[in-house]
Phi, psi and omega in degrees: 000324181295318180293322180293317179297318178297321178295318179295316180295316179299316178295323178294317178298317179299315180295321178296318179298319179292318180296332179278358177090004179282134178277132181272324181224161178289136178266147177165185179142200179282143178229129175231127184225148171238139185215157173235139180228146173236147179289129176247351177182148178218139174228123180239143178231127176269131179255152184259005185289338177201155182300134175073011182278125181215146172241132180229141173243123181238132177255137178237153174221144180183210182219145178241144181232139177285117184295337182266002180075013179275161184286342184295117180049043176266129181060041180266146170294141187228117180238141181227137169243115183257135179239112182249126174243111185296343178260002183217230185249167176250123178231174176185179184227140182240141174231126176249129180236122178274163182304332180279000179094350178296139182236152173233133180248144179216157170238155181223162179225125177287132177253329184208135174229130181211160175266135176233086186069234179276349183263151171256140181238133177239133176232140180192193181238156177225161177215131175291134182249352179159180180197173177233169178059229183291351179254014176300131180087010181292144172224160177159168179200164180180206183229163177225156178221114183245138178232132177289137177258325176206189179285351179231004182225144177225155175252129186236127175245125181241141176217147180170197179231154180214160173219138175243123180294148177300143178290150185273000000 
């Protein structure tokens, strides 16, 4: 009877802790996402320091879906700000917003850009830089593969790993 009572009390404490919003274990794992983005604005500036030097900022808006059917960033709003320097590198920032308002922020670095027939393909790496709400304390990194669908739309596939620290 003592072991059974201890099990019931332990299970009740565990259920109360979950109901109070306390995280019992760290969340994380592999993440695979597919997303679509459309251009919502572009600003380009031509510089005179060398021939053909230009800096452009392009904003995208869209949606990301968890390819594995898991709840992490599934059906999230997905926004990207891309910064292209024709004399340097291409970097950018990603924001994922879930329906409850929790956000995940990432930065990325382009590693390769190539033409594949009529399409342009971009490959690079990303790293989570922080989050809000249930994603406060998130870390992670991975790679991305983007393919142009038209002159204003792209298909983005992201893969990597993440960890979310337990809430305090």
